[in-house]
C-alpha positions in Angstrom: 24.5 -39.6 49.9 25.7 -41.8 47.4 24.2 -45.1 46.0 26.3 -47.3 47.6 25.0 -51.1 45.6 24.7 -49.5 42.3 28.5 -48.5 42.9 29.6 -51.3 44.0 27.1 -53.5 41.4 29.6 -51.9 38.9 32.4 -52.2 40.6 31.7 -56.1 40.4 31.2 -56.2 36.8 34.1 -54.0 36.3 35.7 -57.0 38.1 34.5 -60.0 36.9 35.6 -58.0 33.0 38.7 -58.3 33.6 38.6 -61.5 34.4 37.4 -62.4 31.9 39.8 -61.1 30.0 42.1 -62.8 32.3 40.7 -65.9 31.8 40.8 -65.4 27.8 43.4 -63.6 27.0 42.0 -60.7 25.6 44.2 -58.0 24.0 43.5 -54.5 22.5 43.4 -56.0 18.8 40.4 -58.5 20.2 38.5 -55.5 21.3 39.5 -52.8 18.2 38.3 -55.5 15.8 34.8 -56.7 17.1 34.3 -53.3 17.9 35.3 -51.8 13.8 33.5 -55.4 12.4 31.1 -54.0 14.6 30.1 -49.9 14.4 33.2 -49.7 11.4 30.7 -47.9 8.7 28.5 -46.3 11.0 31.4 -44.6 13.5 33.4 -42.0 12.8 36.7 -40.5 14.1 36.6 -37.0 13.2 39.6 -34.0 13.4 39.2 -29.7 13.1 39.5 -30.5 8.9 39.0 -34.6 8.2 36.9 -37.1 8.9 37.5 -40.8 8.9 34.9 -43.7 9.2 35.7 -45.5 11.6 36.6 -48.8 8.8 38.5 -46.3 6.7 40.6 -45.5 10.2 40.9 -49.7 10.6 42.5 -49.9 6.9 45.4 -47.6 7.5 46.2 -49.5 11.2 46.8 -52.2 8.6 48.4 -50.2 5.6 50.9 -49.0 8.2 51.3 -52.1 10.6 52.4 -53.4 6.8 54.8 -51.0 6.2 56.2 -51.0 9.7 57.0 -54.7 9.5 58.6 -54.0 6.8 61.4 -52.1 8.5 62.4 -54.1 10.5 59.7 -53.1 13.6 58.4 -56.3 15.4 57.1 -57.7 18.4 58.6 -56.4 21.8 59.7 -53.2 19.9 59.1 -50.4 21.7 58.9 -46.9 19.0 58.6 -43.5 20.4 55.6 -41.5 19.9 55.7 -37.8 19.6 53.3 -35.5 18.2 50.1 -33.9 18.4 46.8 -35.1 18.6 45.3 -35.6 15.8 43.4 -39.7 14.5 46.7 -40.2 12.3 48.5 -40.1 16.5 46.5 -43.2 17.5 46.8 -45.0 13.9 50.5 -44.9 14.6 49.8 -46.7 18.5 47.7 -49.0 16.5 49.3 -50.4 14.0 52.5 -50.6 16.3 50.1 -53.3 18.4 49.1 -54.7 15.1 52.5 -56.7 14.9 53.3 -56.8 18.8 55.1 -53.2 19.0 54.5 -50.5 21.7 54.7 -46.8 21.6 55.7 -45.3 24.0 53.6 -41.5 24.4 55.9 -38.8 25.1 54.7 -35.5 26.5 55.8 -33.3 23.6 56.0 -29.7 26.0 59.4 -31.6 26.8 62.7 -30.8 25.2 66.4 -31.4 24.7 67.4 -33.4 28.4 64.4 -35.0 29.3 62.9 -35.6 25.8 66.3 -37.4 25.0 65.5 -39.2 28.4 62.3 -40.6 27.0 63.5 -41.2 24.3 66.3 -43.9 26.1 63.7 -45.2 28.2 61.8 -46.6 25.1 65.0 -48.3 23.8 66.2 -49.8 27.2 62.5 -51.5 27.7 62.5 -52.2 24.2 63.4 -56.9 23.1 65.8 -55.4 20.4 68.3 -53.0 20.4 69.6 -53.3 16.5 67.2 -50.9 15.0 65.6 -47.8 16.6 62.5 -46.0 15.4 61.3 -42.6 16.8 57.7 -41.0 15.0 57.2 -37.7 15.3 55.0 -35.6 13.0 55.9 -32.2 11.1 54.6 -29.8 14.2 57.7 -31.5 16.6 60.2 -32.3 13.8 62.4 -29.7 15.4 63.0 -31.1 18.8 63.6 -34.2 17.6 65.9 -33.3 15.1 68.3 -30.9 17.6 68.9 -33.6 19.9 72.4 -34.4 20.2 73.9 -37.8 20.0 77.1 -38.6 21.1 79.0 -41.4 21.9 80.9 -42.6 25.4 83.6 -40.1 24.2 81.8 -37.2 24.0 81.6 -36.9 20.3 78.3 -35.7 19.6 79.3 -34.5 15.9 77.1 -37.5 13.8 74.5 -37.6 12.5 70.8 -39.2 14.2 72.1 -41.8 16.9 71.1 -44.5 15.1 67.9 -44.0 15.0 65.0 -44.3 11.8 62.6 -40.7 12.0 58.9 -42.0 10.7 57.2 -38.3 10.1 53.6 -39.3 10.3 52.9 -37.0 7.7 55.2 -38.9 5.4 54.0 -42.1 6.7 50.1 -41.7 5.8 51.5 -40.4 1.8 53.0 -43.4 1.9 50.8 -45.7 2.5 47.2 -44.4 1.7 47.2 -45.9 -1.2 48.1 -48.9 -0.8 45.7 -51.7 -1.9 43.9 -53.4 1.0 45.5 -55.5 3.4 45.1 -57.8 6.7 47.6 -58.0 9.6 47.8 -62.1 9.8 47.1 -62.4 13.9 49.6 -65.1 13.3 51.8 -62.1 14.1 50.5 -60.5 17.4 49.7 -64.6 18.8 52.2 -64.8 21.5 50.8 -61.0 22.7 49.2 -61.9 26.0 46.6 -59.4 27.9 49.8 -57.7 30.4 52.0 -57.3 27.8 52.8 -53.1 27.6 50.3 -52.0 24.6 51.9 -48.7 25.3 53.7 -46.4 27.6 53.0 -43.3 29.0 55.8 -40.9 29.9 54.6 -39.4 34.1 56.9 -37.4 36.1 55.9 -40.0 39.1 57.5 -38.5 42.6 61.0 -37.5 41.0 63.3 -37.4 39.1 63.0 -37.6 35.1 60.1 -38.6 33.9 59.5 -42.2 34.2 57.4 -44.6 31.7 54.6 -46.3 33.3 53.6 -49.8 31.5 50.2 -49.5 29.7 49.2 -53.5 29.7 46.2 -54.0 27.6 44.3 -55.3 30.6 44.4 -52.1 31.5 43.6 -50.0 28.8 40.8 -52.1 28.6 39.8 -52.3 31.7 39.7 -48.2 31.8 37.3 -48.1 28.1 34.8 -50.3 30.1 35.2 -49.2 33.5 34.1 -45.2 33.1 31.2 -45.9 30.5 29.8 -48.0 33.3 30.3 -45.9 36.8 29.7 -43.3 34.1 26.2 -43.8 32.1 28.1 -43.6 28.5 27.0 -45.9 25.5 27.3 -46.4 21.9 24.9 -43.3 21.7 27.2 -40.7 22.4 30.3 -38.7 20.8 33.3 -38.5 22.5 35.1 -35.1 22.7 38.7 -35.3 23.7 41.3 -32.1 22.8 43.6 -33.5 26.5 46.9 -35.3 25.1 46.7 -38.3 23.5 50.1 -39.0 25.7 47.7 -38.3 28.8 45.4 -40.9 30.8 42.7 -38.8 30.3 42.5 -38.6 26.4 44.1 -41.1 25.8 43.1 -43.9 28.3 39.9 -42.5 29.5 38.8 -41.0 26.4 39.9 -42.8 23.3 39.1 -46.1 25.3 35.4 -45.3 26.2 35.1 -44.1 22.5 35.7 -47.6 21.0 35.0 -49.6 24.1 31.6 -48.8 23.7 31.4 -47.7 20.0 31.2 -44.0 19.8 31.8 -41.6 17.6 35.2 -39.2 18.2 36.4 -35.8 17.7 39.8 -35.0 18.6 40.8 -31.3 18.8 44.6 -31.1 17.9 45.2 -28.6 21.1 42.9 -27.7 24.3 40.8 -23.7 23.4 39.1 -22.7 26.4 36.9 -20.3 24.3 36.3 -23.5 22.0 35.4 -26.2 23.7 31.6 -25.6 24.1 31.6 -24.3 20.4 33.5 -27.3 18.9 30.9 -29.9 20.6 28.2 -27.7 20.1 28.8 -27.5 15.6 29.9 -31.3 16.0 27.1 -32.7 18.0 29.1 -34.2 20.9 27.9 -35.3 24.0 30.0 -35.9 26.5 33.9 -35.1 26.8 36.8 -35.5 29.5 38.4 -32.7 31.6 41.4 -31.7 33.8 40.0 -29.6 36.3 42.8 -26.3 35.6 41.0 -27.1 32.0 37.2 -26.3 33.4 38.6 -23.0 35.3 39.7 -22.4 31.8 36.6 -22.4 30.2 35.1 -21.1 33.0 37.0 -17.5 32.9 36.1 -16.7 29.6 32.9 -14.3 28.1 29.4 -16.0 27.9 29.2 -16.7 24.7 25.6 -18.7 22.7 27.2 -22.2 23.1 26.6 -21.8 26.9 23.7 -24.2 27.0 23.3 -24.3 23.1 25.3 -27.9 23.4 24.5 -31.4 23.9 27.0 -32.5 26.2 25.6 -34.3 29.0 28.6 -35.6 30.6 32.4 -34.4 32.4 34.3 -37.4 33.3 38.4 -36.2 34.5 39.8 -35.3 38.2 41.1 -31.6 39.4 37.5 -30.0 39.4 38.4 -27.5 41.9 35.2 -26.9 44.7 34.9 -23.2 43.6 34.9 -24.1 39.9 32.4 -27.0 40.1 29.2 -25.6 41.2 30.1 -22.1 38.7 30.4 -24.5 36.0 27.7 -26.8 36.4 25.6 -23.8 36.6 25.9 -22.0 34.0 27.0 -24.9 31.5 24.7 -27.4 32.5 26.4 -30.5 32.0 26.9 -33.3 34.9 30.7 -33.5 36.0 31.7 -37.0 37.0 34.8 -36.7 39.0 37.2 -39.7 39.6 40.5 -40.4 40.9 44.0 -41.8 39.9 48.0 -41.9 38.6 48.2 -43.7 35.3 49.9 -46.1 37.1 48.4 -46.6 40.1 46.2 -49.0 41.3 44.4 -46.4 44.3 41.8 -45.5 41.9 38.4 -43.4 43.3 34.8 -42.3 41.4 32.7 -39.9 42.2 29.4 -40.6 40.2 26.8 -39.0 42.3 28.3 -35.3 41.5 29.1 -34.4 45.2 30.5 -30.8 44.4 34.2 -31.1 45.7 34.6 -34.9 46.2 36.9 -36.6 44.3 35.3 -40.0 45.3 33.1 -42.2 47.1 34.0 -45.1 48.9 31.0 -46.7 51.2 31.7 -49.7 53.2 29.9 -52.0 51.2 32.6 -51.1 48.1 35.6 -51.4 50.1 34.5 -55.0 51.4 34.9 -55.6 47.8 37.6 -53.1 46.5 40.6 -52.3 48.7 42.0 -49.0 48.9 42.7 -47.3 52.3 43.9 -44.0 53.7 46.5 -44.1 56.3 48.1 -41.4 58.9 51.2 -39.5 57.4 53.6 -37.2 59.1 54.2 -34.0 57.3 56.6 -32.7 59.0 59.0 -35.6 59.4 57.3 -36.8 55.6 56.8 -40.4 57.1 54.1 -42.6 57.5 52.5 -42.7 61.2 53.5 -46.4 62.7 52.1 -48.5 65.9 53.7 -49.8 68.4 53.9 -53.0 66.0 55.4 -51.5 63.5 52.2 -51.4 61.6 50.6 -48.1 59.9 48.0 -46.6 61.2 44.3 -46.8 59.0 43.0 -42.8 59.4 39.7 -42.6 60.8 36.6 -40.1 59.3 38.1 -36.6 59.0 41.3 -37.4 59.2 43.8 -37.0 57.0 46.5 -39.8 55.3 47.6 -41.1 52.3 45.9 -43.3 49.9 47.1 -46.5 48.9 46.0 -49.7 47.2 46.5 -52.8 47.9 48.3 -54.9 45.9 48.0 -58.9 44.9 50.7 -60.8 42.5 49.2 -63.4 41.5 45.6 -60.9 40.5 45.7 -59.1 37.7 42.9 -57.0 38.6 45.1 -55.6 41.8 48.7 -56.0 40.5 51.2 -52.9 40.1 52.6 -52.9 36.7 55.2 -49.7 37.7 57.6 -48.3 35.4 60.4 -49.7 33.8 62.4 -48.8 36.0 62.6 -51.6 39.1 63.9 -49.1 41.5 61.1 -46.5 40.6 58.0 -48.9 41.3 59.8 -50.2 43.9 59.2 -46.3 45.8 55.8 -46.8 45.1 55.4 -49.7 47.4 54.5 -49.8 50.8 55.3 -53.1 53.1 53.8 -54.2 56.2 51.3 -51.9 56.3 48.5 -53.6 58.3 50.0 -57.4 58.8 53.5 -58.9 58.6 54.7 -59.3 54.4 51.8 -57.3 52.9 51.8 -55.3 49.8 50.6 -52.0 48.8 51.0 -48.9 46.4 51.6 -45.7 47.9 50.0 -42.4 46.0 52.1 -40.4 46.9 48.5 -38.0 47.8 46.6 -37.0 51.5 43.0 -37.8 51.0 40.0 -37.6 53.6 37.0 -38.9 53.6 34.1 -37.8 56.0 31.2 -39.5 58.0 29.3 -39.7 54.4 31.8 -41.5 53.0 33.1 -39.0 50.3 36.5 -38.6 49.7 38.5 -35.4 49.1 41.9 -34.3 48.0 43.8 -32.5 50.8 47.6 -32.4 48.8 50.1 -34.2 47.7 53.4 -35.5 49.7 57.1 -35.2 49.2 59.1 -34.2 45.7 56.5 -33.4 43.3 54.4 -30.3 42.8 51.3 -29.9 40.3 51.7 -26.6 38.1 48.9 -25.7 35.5 48.1 -29.2 34.9 51.3 -30.5 35.3 53.4 -32.4 37.1 56.4 -30.8 37.8 59.2 -33.8 39.8 61.6 -31.4 42.2 64.8 -33.2 41.0 64.7 -32.7 37.5 64.5 -29.3 38.2 67.2 -29.2 40.5 69.3 -31.5 38.4 68.8 -29.2 35.1 69.8 -25.9 37.5 73.0 -27.4 39.3 74.3 -29.9 36.3 77.8 -29.3 34.5 78.1 -25.8 33.8 78.5 -25.1 36.9 76.6 -21.6 37.7 79.0 -18.3 39.6 77.4 -18.4 42.9 75.4 -21.3 43.7 75.8 -24.2 46.2 72.6 -26.1 47.2 69.5 -25.5 45.2 66.3 -26.6 46.9 62.6 -27.0 44.4 59.1 -26.7 45.8 55.8 -25.0 45.0 54.2 -22.2 46.1 50.6 -21.4 46.2 49.9 -18.2 44.2 47.5 -15.6 45.8 43.9 -15.7 44.2 45.2 -17.8 40.9 43.9 -21.9 41.1 46.5 -23.0 39.1 48.2 -25.7 41.4 51.5 -24.1 43.0 54.6 -22.5 41.0 57.8 -23.4 41.2 59.9 -22.2 43.4 63.5 -22.7 44.6 66.2 -21.6 47.2 69.3 -21.2 47.3 72.8 -21.1 49.4 74.9 -18.8 47.9 78.5 -21.1 47.3 81.2 -20.3 49.8 84.5 -19.1 48.2 86.5 -22.9 49.5 83.4 -25.4 47.2 82.6 -26.5 44.3 79.3 -26.4 44.9 76.2 -29.3 44.8 72.9 -29.7 44.0 69.9 -31.2 45.9 71.6 -33.8 48.6 75.0 -32.2 47.5 77.7 -29.9 48.7 78.5 -31.2 52.4 77.0 -30.1 55.3 74.7 -27.0 55.1 75.0 -25.1 57.6 77.7 -26.8 60.1 80.2 -23.8 59.2 81.5 -21.0 60.7 80.8 -16.9 60.8 83.5 -16.3 58.0 82.5 -19.4 56.4 78.2 -17.6 56.5 79.3 -14.1 55.6 80.8 -15.6 51.9 77.9 -16.9 51.6 76.4 -13.9 51.5 78.8 -12.3 49.3 79.1 -14.6 46.8 77.4 -13.1 44.1 74.9 -15.6 42.1 74.8 -15.7 38.4 71.2 -15.2 37.4 71.5 -15.0 33.7 73.1 -18.6 33.6 70.0 -19.4 36.5 67.8 -18.1 33.9 69.5 -20.1 30.7 69.9 -23.6 32.8 66.4 -23.2 34.0 65.5 -22.7 29.4 66.3 -26.2 29.3 63.5 -26.8 31.4 59.2 -27.3 29.8 58.2 -24.0 30.5 55.8 -25.0 33.9 58.8 -26.6 35.3 61.0 -23.4 35.5 61.1 -22.1 39.0 59.7 -19.2 38.9 60.9 -17.9 42.2 64.2 -17.9 43.8 64.8 -17.6 47.4 68.0 -16.5 48.6 69.1 -18.4 51.8 72.2 -17.9 54.0 72.4 -21.4 54.7 71.0 -24.4 53.7 68.1 -25.9 56.4 68.0 -29.7 56.1 67.1 -32.4 58.7 69.8 -34.3 61.1 69.8 -36.7 57.9 70.9 -34.2 55.4 67.2 -33.8 53.6 66.0 -30.6 52.8 63.2 -29.1 54.2 60.6 -28.0 51.9 57.3 -27.9 54.9 58.1 -23.8 56.0 59.5 -23.1 52.7 57.2 -24.0 50.9 54.3 -22.7 53.8 55.8 -19.4 53.4 55.9 -18.8 49.3 57.3 -15.7 48.0 55.5 -13.2 50.4 58.1 -11.2 51.6 55.8 -9.2 54.3 56.8 -12.9 55.7 60.0 -13.7 53.7 63.0 -11.9 54.8 65.5 -13.2 53.2 66.3 -11.7 49.5 63.5 -13.2 46.7 63.4 -13.2 43.4 61.3 -13.4 40.2 62.0 -14.7 36.7 62.0 -11.5 34.3 61.6 -13.1 30.4 61.8 -10.2 28.8 65.0 -9.5 30.7 66.7 -13.3 30.6 67.2 -13.1 33.8 65.9 -13.1 37.6 65.6 -9.6 39.5 64.6 -9.0 43.0 61.0 -9.1 43.5 59.8 -6.2 44.6 56.6 -4.9 47.0 54.6 -3.2 43.7 55.7 -6.2 42.1 53.8 -8.4 44.6 50.9 -6.5 44.6 50.5 -6.8 41.4 50.7 -10.4 41.6 48.3 -10.7 43.9 45.8 -8.5 42.1 45.9 -9.8 38.6 47.7 -6.9 37.4 51.3 -8.7 36.7 50.9 -12.1 34.8 53.5 -15.3 35.8 
């Protein structure tokens, strides 16, 4: 059993801290300057080949801020940041913060249309449109410089689309020898606790990546909450190898270190083999994870570093039960599992190490922390409502969607949402337990047992997770069906399927209804009322060949983790009465050719096409001799 009073007491302390931020309008700079004043000459921020004292690190943020201000970046600007992990990455968004601007932290796996979309969203949400900037490092320069910026007439012969390119290495070289400079606090006099510190791009539930607003309040509360819930303090040294554009690395890891005055070690990219070796050699004591990382670490050969480190706690989410126990036993660390989304307010915490649980929600805590689970019909993809039209709360052991109460007059219960109002509204449900109430929809199905521990069950709808990344099915569908049209492709239905003996989540698969001779194709939700055609039409569907080379080529516009690995050819699209694609049966059958009687194809990267999935290939996937 968990410690109900202790958990509840910590949550109350976090709420009081939040109230103080709101009452006194505190921002990130208030917290960070206080940390620098106290720990500047003591603490360090270390990288693979360089070390900064916190004082020297801070000085560079001031110099960069002065340079940004001279370039014309000012309060209200949003500047995309596209770079690998490094101390200088943090300097960039802190420097922008010092002059009242915000960064848009972009996933470096994105490219082409997805990357361009994220840049455009940053520019759209910015309060200034006369000057546009993008900050990136040399390692990611190619992805930025290859983007095409055409005008409305379709002319793509232009330059950078009027965007000034700022390369991190050049920026540091330009300002590092400048005289000591302190940015006047007057630059941020009008910045409020509710203003964006930065934006994190998340796939959300559908469509292209969405910009989730991370306010000063949200960042500060995260940096305060995790140390209190999991017992971190100033004597710890935080190890961060997760991407700094993700909330676990950039908020949980960095936020906790800055708030508590910890030393910080940053690795450019995660390494399973190097994880505990790094931690041992650099005397790290705490770190952050996502579940897939821990499974990769557990899969490495035994090493002298397995127990010769000082790590005592790892905080993160997605730790699978079958990994959890062996991981703790082998590496002798505590696991601080939590549940939450970048933009959500339905966060949960497992502070007692209950294996498999993503949170602990005792009755005493539920009185002050309004997170609930409501019944959801997975066959109809709809919430269950009673005769009065209200949602039905789950009992112990029942599976339901996690929701968090929204109070517009309570900043700790607000849902900041996305930059796009329509996207934000999709995450809000009203009239849940009474008329007019509003709750945030997590999109996740959870279950609470009689001991009040909460367990993850599945994701809802149009997003699945593969190798630590969320994949939005609509984005994949649009990439395949956009012009120029692929020969033979009619309706496309994208979903995630489980791989036998693999714990990486769900891999991308899509069903394709072959295009008829009389239609012009169409994507998900397009192409007419599929399935109503006569026998002749169905025969045309089956005989019209698909250009799998072109499908493969289009898939390459997506990040590798989002590319559909399997294709199932359907004689007709399976849709609901409202012309929404049915996915449950397709998802459950997956690519098991002993069950699926339709033709199934698998991506072949060497041949740059899709080839028929044979029994030998399928058996190889099951046994692990064929890698996917």
